[in-house]
N, C-alpha and C positions, 0 to 999 in steps of 0.2 A: 579470711582470704584464700588460704590453702584448700578449704572445702570447696569454695566458689570455683577455683581452678580445676579441681578434680571433676566437678559437675560439668564444667565447661567441656573438657576433653572427653568426658563420658558421652556428651551430647553429639560431639562430633563423631565419636565412634559408633554410637547407635544410628546415626544419620548415615554413615558409610555402610552400615550393615542393610539399611533400608535400601540403599542404592543397589547392593549386590543382590538382594533377594526379592526384586521385582516391583518395588515402588517406583513407578516410571519418573524418575528424575533424570532426564537426558544430559543436564548440565551438573558437573560434580564439583563445582567450585564451592568451598566453605565460605567465601567471601561474596560472589557475585551471583550466586543462585538460591541458596537456602542455608539458613543457620542463624546462630546468635549474633554475630557481627551485623549482618545485613538487617536483622529485625532491629536491633539496638539502634542503628544509624537512621534507618528509614522511619521508624515510628517516633523518633526524637524531633522530627520537623526541622532537622538541621539545614536541609534544602528545601526550597520551594518545589523543585521538581524532583521526583524520585530517580529519574534517569542519570542525574549529575554523578551520584556516588558510584553507582554501578559501571559507569563509563571511566572511571579514574584507575589508571595502572598503579600498582605498588611501587614505592621507592626503595623498599627493603624486602628480603626474601619472605616468602609465604609463612614459613615457620616462625620467623621473627614477628611478623604481623599478628598472627594467631596467638602467639605468646603474650604480646602486649594487649591484645584484646581480652584475653583471659583475666588480665589484672584490673580491667576496669570495673569500677563499682556497679552493682545491678542498676542503681539510680544516679548513674553518672550526669552531671549537669551538661547543658549544651556546650558550655565553653570548654569543659574537659573533652567532650567528644570532637569538637572542632580542633582542639590541639592534637588529638589522636589522629584525625584525618590529615592534618597539615603535616604531621610527623611522617606518616606511613603511605600517604597516596599522593599522586601526581595529577597534573591537569589532564582534563578528559581528552583534549584534542592532541596532546603531545605525540602520540605515535603516527600522526599523519604528516605528510609532507605535500605541499602543493607541487604538482609535476606539470612539466611542458608537454603539450600535445603535438606529436611530430607532424610536421607540415601543415601546420594550422593556417588556414587562409581566412583572413578577416572579412574577406568579401567574396562569399561562395556564389556559385552560378544560380542557385535557385532564386536569389534576391531579384534577378532580372525578370522573373515571372510575376513580380508584384507591381501592379501599375500605379498605385497610389504612393507618391513620395513618402508621406509620414509614415505609412504603414511599412514601406520598404526600410526606411531608416530604423524603425522600431524593431523590425525583424533582425537587423543588423546588430542591434545592441543586445537582443536576446542570444542571437548566434554567439556573440563574443563573451557571453557569460560562461560557456563551457570551460575555458582555462581556470576561471575562479572557482569551479565546482569539482575539478578533476584532482584526484588524490592517489597517493600510493602509501603502502604501509611501511614504516620504519620504526623497528623496535630495538634498534641497535643500542639505545640508551639504557635498556632494562638491565639491571643488575642480574646476576646469576641467582636463580631462585626466585626473582620477582615474577609477578604474575599479572594477567590482564584479562579482560572480558572480551577483548577484541579477537575474532577469528582472523588469522592472518591470510592474506591471500597474495598471489605472486605478481598479478598484473594491476594495471591502473584501474580506476573506477570513478563514477560520478556520484557524489553525495547529494542528497536532497537539499541540504543547507540548514541554517538555523540550529537547533538543538540536535538535528540529526547528523552526526558525523560518522556515519557508516552507510552502507548501501543496502537496499532492501530488495526483496524479490519482485513483487509485482510492479512496484515503481519502475523497475528497470526495463521493462518492455517499452513504456512510453518514453523514457530517456533514450533507449536505443533508436526508436523511431525518429527522434529529433537528431540524434548523432548521424544517422544515415542520411537524413535530408541535408546535413551540414557538410556531408562528404567525409565524415571522421570515421572512416571504416575500421582503422586500427583500434580506435577507442571502443567501438562497438564490439569488435573481436575480443578485446581484452576483458570486457565484462562477461561476455559469454563463456570465455575460457575459465574464469573464476567460478562461474556456476557449475560447469562441467567438472571442475576439481572437487567441489563439494559433493557432488553425486558419487564420485569415486571415493570420497572419504566417509561420507554419512549415508549414502544410499538415497538421499533426497536433497532437495534444496531447502535449507532452512528460511525462516522468515526475513532474517538479515544477518549482518556479519558480526554478531555478538554471541557469545557462548550461551548467554541466558535466553536466546531465540532458539536453541537446538530442540525443544520439545514441540515445535510447531513448523509449518510452512506457510505459505501464502497462495493465492490463486495461481495454478501451475502454468504459467505463461512462457517457460524457457523454450519449449517447442516451437511457439510462434516467434520468440526472439530469432532463433536459429532460421525459421523460414523467411522472415523478412531480410535478414542479413544475407541469406543465400540468394534471394531474389535480387538484391542489389548489387552482389559481388560475384555471383556464380562460382563460390569457392567450395569446390566439391571436396577438398581435403578436410575442411571443417565438418562438412556434412557427413563424411564417413567417420570421422572421430566422434561426432556428437551422437550419431544415431544409436548405438548401443547403449549409451548413458541416458538419453532420452526415454528410451524404451525401459530402462531400469526405473527411472522416476515414474514413468506411467504405471508400472506394476506396483510401485510403492503406494500410489494413490488407490489403485484397485484393492490392495491388500488391506489398507488401513482405514478406508474411508467409505467402502461400499455398504450400501444399506438395501435390504431386500423388502419389497412392499407387495403384499398380495391384494389384488384387485380383480373382481369379475372373474374369479377362478383362474387368474393368471398372475405369475409372479414376475415382477419387474425389478432390475437392479440399477439404481441411480447411486450418486454419490453426495455425501454431505461433509462438512468441515467437522473434524473430530479430534479433540486434544484432551489427553488426560493430565489433569493438574490438580494438586492438592494444597497449594500455597499462593500467596500473592505473587503476581508477576514481578520479578525484581525492579524492572524499570518503571513499574506504576504501583509500588508496594503499598504506599499509603493510601491511595484511592481503592485499590482491591480490598485491603483490609478493611477499611471503612464500610465498604458495600457489604462484606460477608460477616465480619466478626461483631458488628455492632447490631445484627439482628439475632433474635433468639432461635437460630437454626440448630437442628441436631448436627451431629458430625457428618453424616452421610449427606445432608442437604448442603452443607458447607463445601464438602469436596465436590459435590455436582456443580455448585455455582462457581467455584474456582475454575472448574473445567470449562464451563460455559463462557466465562470471561475470557480465558485464554483461546477458546475456540472463536470468539468474536475477532480476536487479534488475527488468527489465522485467516479469517475471511477477507481481512483488510478494511472491513466495515465496523471498525470499533469507535463508536458504538452506534446502534441504529434501533429504531422501533421494530425493525424486521425480525429482530432475534428475541422480542420480549413476549412473554405470555400476556402482559397488559400493556399494550403499546400506548395507551392514552392517558397515562399519568403525566400530568403536566409538570413542568420544572418549577422549583420554587424559586422565586425572585429571578427569573431568567438565569438560573444557575446552569453552567455548562455540565456540572457533575450531578446528573438527576439520579441520585442513589436509590430512590424508591423503583424507579423503572429498571434500574440495573440489577436489583434484587430479584426481578422477575424474569431474568434471562433464560432462555430455553433453546440456545443456539444449536445444539447438537441434535435436537429434534426437528429441525429445518432441513428440508432438501432444497437447496438454492438453485435458482434459475441460472445465474451466471456461472457457477462452478460446473454444472453439467453441460452448458454451451461450450466452455472452454475445454472440457474433456472430449466432447464431441469433435470439436476442431482438431484436437491433438490426435485423435484416433485417425481421422481423415488425412491429416498431415503426415503422421508417421507411416501410414501405408503408402503415401506418395514418395516419401523418403526412401522406404524400402525399394520400390520400383525403380527409383532414381539410381541407387547405388548397387543393385544386385539383381541377378537374373531370377526368374520364377522358381528355378530348381532350389536355389538356396534361400529365397525369401518368401516362397509361395505360402507355407504354413502360416508365417508371420503376417503376411498380407491379408489372407483369408481371416485370421482371427481379429485383426483390427477392424477390418470392414464389417465383420459381423458383429463386433462389439459397438461399432458406430450406429449399425441399423437397429440393434436391441436398445440401444440408448435412446434413439430418437422415437421409437415406440413408447418407451417409458415416459419420456418427456411429454409426448402428446397425450398419453393417457392420464398422467398425474399432474402436469404442470399447465396444460393449455386449457384456457378458458374460452369455449366456443362463443359465449355471449359477448365478450369484449374484443375477442380476437387478440387476446394478449396472454403471455406467459406470467404465471404466478408461483411464488414458492409453495411448496407442499408441507403441511404441518403434520408431523407423525403423531403428535398428542392428541389433536382433533381429528385426524384422519381425513382432512380436507384442505383445499387450496387456501392460502392466506388471503385476508381481506385487504392487506396493505399493497398498495401499488407504488412501485418504485422504478427508477431507470434500469435496474437489473433485468427488468421485463424485456429490455431490447437487445440483450446480448445475443439471443438466438438469431436475430437479424444480421448481426456481424458473423456469427458461426454458420448461418444458413441451415440452422437445424429447425426447420419450420415444416408444418403440415403441406403436403403436396399441393392441396387446393389453395393454400394461400400463396404459394410461390407462383402459381399461375393465374392468380386473380388480382388485378390492380385495385379493385374495390375493397376487397378484404385486407389488402396491405394498408390502403388509406385508413381503414377503420382502425387498424392496429395502431396507426400513428395520430389518431384523433386526440389521445392523451397529451402527446407532445405538442400537437398544434394549439390544444387548450392552454398549456403552460406558456407557449410563446406569445400567445395573445394576452395572457393575463399578467406576465411578469416581464419586467424590463431587462433583466439580466439572463444568464443561463438557466436552462430547466433545472428546478430543485430536484434533490435526489429522491424525496418523498414529500407528501403533503402534510405530514404530521410534525407539529412542533413541539418537540420534547426537550430542547436544549442540547441534545446530543448531536455530535458534529456530523454524523450521516443521516441527518434529518433536515427537513425545512428549517431555515431558507437556504441552506449550504448547497453549493453546486461544486462538483468535484471533476478534475480534468479526466481521470481515467474512465469515468462514465460516458464521455462524449464520443470516443472513436465510433461506436457503432451508430450514433445518430450522426456524426460529422460525415461519414462515409456515404450518408444517403441524404443529408439535409444541408444545403448550402446556407440556409438562414441561420442554422445552429452555429456554423462556422463564423458567420458574422457576428453573432452574439458573443461567442468565445473571444474573438479578436478585440471586440469592443470592451468586454469586461476586463481582460488582462492590460490593454493598452490605457483605458481610463484610469484603472487603479494605480497603474505605473505612474501616469501623469500626475494625479491627485497626490501622490507622495513624493512629488518633486522631480519627476523625469522631465527632461527637455531634449529637443533636438536643434542644434544650431541652424538657423536660417529658416527653420519649418515650424517649431513648436516652442514658444517662450515658456520659461519657467513660471509657475504661479508665483505671485508676489509674496504670499505667506508661507511658502513651501521652504523648509530647512534641510530637506533631505535630498537624495539623488535619485528617487524612484525605486519602488519595490515590486517584485514579482511574487505572489502568494501561492501557498499550497491549494487553497480552496477560496471560493467566491461566493457572493451574495446574489441570490436570485431576484431580490427586490429592487437592488439598485446596481447599475452597471459598474460604478467606480469603487464599490465596497467589497473588502475581503470578507470570507466567511467567519464564523465564530463556533463556539462550543468546543468540547473536547477536554482532554485531561492536560492540555498545555496551550499556551498562547499560539495564535495563529503564526505560522512560520513563514519566512521569507527566503528566497533563494531562487527558483525552487524547481528541482530537477525534472519532475514529470510535468509540471506546468510548461516549462520551457519546450521540452520534447514535443508535447501535444501541439503547442502553438506553432512551432517550426513546421510540423507535419501539415497542419491546416494551411499555413502561408505558402508551402511549396506546392500544394494541390489546388487551392482555391485563390491563390493570390492575385490572378487576374480578374476575379469577379468581386473581390471585397471592396468596400467603401470605408473611407475615414470616418469614425465615430464623431459625434459632437460632445463637447466637454462642458461642465460647469466652469464659469469664469475663463473659457478659453477664448483667446484673442489671436486670431490668425496673424503671424508675424508679416505676412506679405500683404495682406489686405486690410488688416486692422479690424475686421468685422468680429463680432462677438456672437457666440452661439450659447444656447442652453441645451441640456438633455431632454429629448422628447419623452413621451410616455412609453414609446417602444421603439427600438432601432432596427 
């Protein structure tokens, strides 16, 4: 036992040296990030979801926990490990308190824009979810020396819901859109302030508010969060505070993710997602371990695959056929964990359409901010640099990502030196960013051609447009449809808005939702209605599927996107029809048509 204890502490010592001398482990916790405790607990299968353990704060000081862990037998049984966890770790959500939203109005003015009573009352229900999802961090119960994986923040925030008891980077853009529609300007400001504090501390915005997310970011939408907040409030003081920090984040992405591609005797600079990682992600440890360690890869290949897995998480599209060398490997028994296709991930070698669209938007937006808060003498060089960067990025996107034959943008694969064959809704982010070829901007026929793919999807499928047309079992592939991929479509396509409202409302109704006097509860329903994180393109009332965890309810970004739609298109939207729906006023019954 003494030898085992010495070996344990020697491992911790060697691990700390690796941290000091350049192995890129941004998270330095011997419990929550990497080390023998994490490996032992996660590989034991003690929890169905690897995220459970790494979200638990300790009940006792770190040194005491490490000492107790060093005494565990190498082949400790599940019951012994369960006793260890029960003794030394607390509940995952204990650090959060539900907090009141200041001046919350349960009947905001935007509801009056919605003409249909059922949709209007449903919007009111969704709006009133905000208090249930708003949290603050309270770690006052932690003992001296106790530790947690949570990154503490000063202000309130909206959590997605379900297993996600922290807030995430790119989710928050869509949450903030909804908060602004709801008139919850202080809540939106709080979330932005939390992100700005992270840039002060870390130099960038991490994936989410856990220390095990510190080795990666997510699609850099904070500049756009500040933009929509400023447009809603005209808060110049926040703009002045945010600008240097947003510029710092932009430079972080330029420094760490820029890739240079030579084509036709010219060099182009675009960006890709890029995470260095040599271990399983703590929150998905068992899944990552299964993908990598159960294959006969050499060490270099294993490290590369761990990096590509973490890079998928940085993209927000974890996981999708977009990132695979072989995207057409079918799932086994409809499994959501298609380990074969995941073993072919090549994420860092893909130049993604949406990332470069967002960075183009950020370059344009930051140059506009600079003009807003300063004169040309003080900001001229910065403005010129940002505008020049945007111009060069657009040239690179048109040269490398634009497909003239289909009038669509496609990812560029560095391995093959060609555009990807996979068509996804990411292709439409440039329409949101307005990063389009000049001849397309001025030619309605070419724009219609660009959207022929979406039109075909709307004609073929009853629900929202699916994210891709490849059925891999992965959650960012067919038949799943995701809220954050719809804004660029929603801002130009009313029909997509109708589909979105129909999908969310019908799924909520089919899981027990009801509206007194307007919508009677289904007779066999035992719940009170759920709003999901993703939806099914094949059927209006179904949630999505696939992924490393069960489909989650809540759900922050779904609510945000829905409220944005209802605020902008509420006077044009119609009530969907439902399976087994009986109008409580007329008594008539309707069925779901083949397309809404």
